[in-house]
C-alpha positions as CSV (number, residue, x, y, z in Angstrom):
1,M,0.0,0.0,0.0
2,T,1.5,3.4,-1.0
3,Q,1.4,6.6,1.0
4,D,-1.1,8.0,-1.5
5,E,-3.5,5.2,-0.9
6,I,-3.4,5.8,2.9
7,K,-3.9,9.6,2.8
8,P,-7.4,11.0,2.4
9,A,-8.2,13.5,-0.4
10,R,-7.2,16.5,1.8
11,V,-3.6,17.4,2.2
12,Q,-2.2,15.9,5.4
13,S,1.1,16.6,7.2
14,C,1.3,13.3,9.1
15,L,0.1,9.8,9.1
16,T,-2.1,9.1,12.1
17,R,-3.1,5.9,13.9
18,D,-6.6,6.3,12.4
19,D,-5.0,6.4,8.9
20,L,-3.2,3.2,9.6
21,R,-6.4,1.6,11.0
22,D,-8.3,2.6,7.9
23,A,-5.5,1.2,5.7
24,V,-5.7,-2.2,7.5
25,Y,-9.5,-2.1,7.2
26,R,-9.3,-1.5,3.4
27,A,-6.6,-4.1,2.9
28,V,-8.5,-7.0,4.4
29,P,-12.1,-7.1,3.1
30,D,-13.5,-9.4,5.8
31,L,-12.2,-7.2,8.6
32,T,-14.4,-4.9,10.7
33,R,-13.2,-1.4,11.7
34,D,-13.2,-2.5,15.3
35,K,-11.1,-5.6,14.6
36,A,-8.7,-3.4,12.5
37,K,-8.3,-1.1,15.5
38,K,-7.7,-4.0,17.9
39,I,-5.0,-5.4,15.6
40,L,-3.3,-2.1,15.3
41,D,-3.4,-1.5,19.0
42,E,-1.9,-4.9,19.7
43,V,0.9,-4.3,17.3
44,F,1.7,-0.9,18.9
45,D,1.4,-2.5,22.4
46,E,3.9,-5.2,21.4
47,I,6.4,-2.6,20.0
48,I,6.1,-0.5,23.2
49,S,6.5,-3.5,25.4
50,S,9.6,-4.7,23.6
51,L,11.2,-1.2,23.7
52,A,10.4,-0.9,27.4
53,Q,12.5,-4.1,27.9
54,D,15.4,-2.7,25.9
55,E,14.7,-4.9,23.0
56,Q,15.3,-3.7,19.4
57,V,12.3,-3.8,17.1
58,S,13.1,-4.3,13.4
59,F,10.9,-4.0,10.3
60,R,12.6,-5.4,7.2
61,G,12.6,-2.9,4.4
62,F,11.7,-0.1,6.8
63,G,14.2,0.3,9.7
64,K,14.5,-0.4,13.4
65,F,13.6,1.2,16.7
66,K,16.0,0.9,19.6
67,I,16.5,2.4,23.0
68,Q,19.5,4.6,23.4
69,H,20.9,5.3,26.9
70,K,22.0,8.9,27.5
71,R,24.3,9.7,30.4
72,E,23.8,12.6,32.8
73,R,25.5,15.7,31.4
74,P,25.9,19.4,31.9
75,G,23.6,21.7,30.1
76,R,22.2,25.2,30.1
77,N,18.8,26.7,30.1
78,P,18.7,28.6,26.8
79,K,16.2,31.2,28.1
80,T,17.9,32.0,31.4
81,Q,21.5,30.9,30.6
82,V,21.6,29.2,34.0
83,D,23.7,26.0,34.1
84,A,21.7,22.8,34.8
85,K,22.3,19.1,34.9
86,I,20.5,17.1,32.2
87,S,19.6,13.8,33.9
88,A,20.4,10.4,32.5
89,R,17.5,8.9,30.5
90,R,16.5,6.5,27.8
91,V,15.3,7.7,24.4
92,T,13.8,5.9,21.5
93,K,15.9,6.0,18.3
94,F,14.8,5.1,14.8
95,V,17.4,4.0,12.3
96,P,16.0,3.8,8.8
97,C,17.2,1.0,6.4
98,K,19.0,1.9,3.2
99,A,15.9,1.1,1.1
100,L,13.8,3.6,3.1
101,I,16.4,6.3,2.7
102,A,16.6,5.7,-1.0
103,S,12.9,5.8,-1.3
104,V,12.6,9.1,0.6
105,N,15.3,10.6,-1.5
106,R,13.7,9.1,-4.7
107,V,16.8,7.2,-5.6
108,P,16.0,4.3,-8.1
C-alpha cells in the first residue's frame, strides 16, 4: 500500500493511527473497523513492550527502533542561561534502512 492510498483526499502533514487503521481495514475485506483497531493497538502495544524491555524492534525494508541510553551531562537553560544538569535517560531512536532512505530521496 502506498502513501497516496493511505492519505485521504485532503492534504495531510502526518500519518495518524486512524489512517493506519483505515489502511488495514481497506486491505482486508472481511475485517471490521473494530477488529482493525484492535489489531493495530496490539501491534503498537507489542512494540512499546519490547522497547520498554530494551529490545530492538526491526521491520525489514523499513528500519529499526531501539533504546539509546543517555548519560547525565551538563547543560544550560537557553532562556535564562543558567547552568543545569540534564539527567540520565533512555530515548527511542529510529534507524531507517537503506531502502527507506533511497525511497525518501527518490533514488531508483
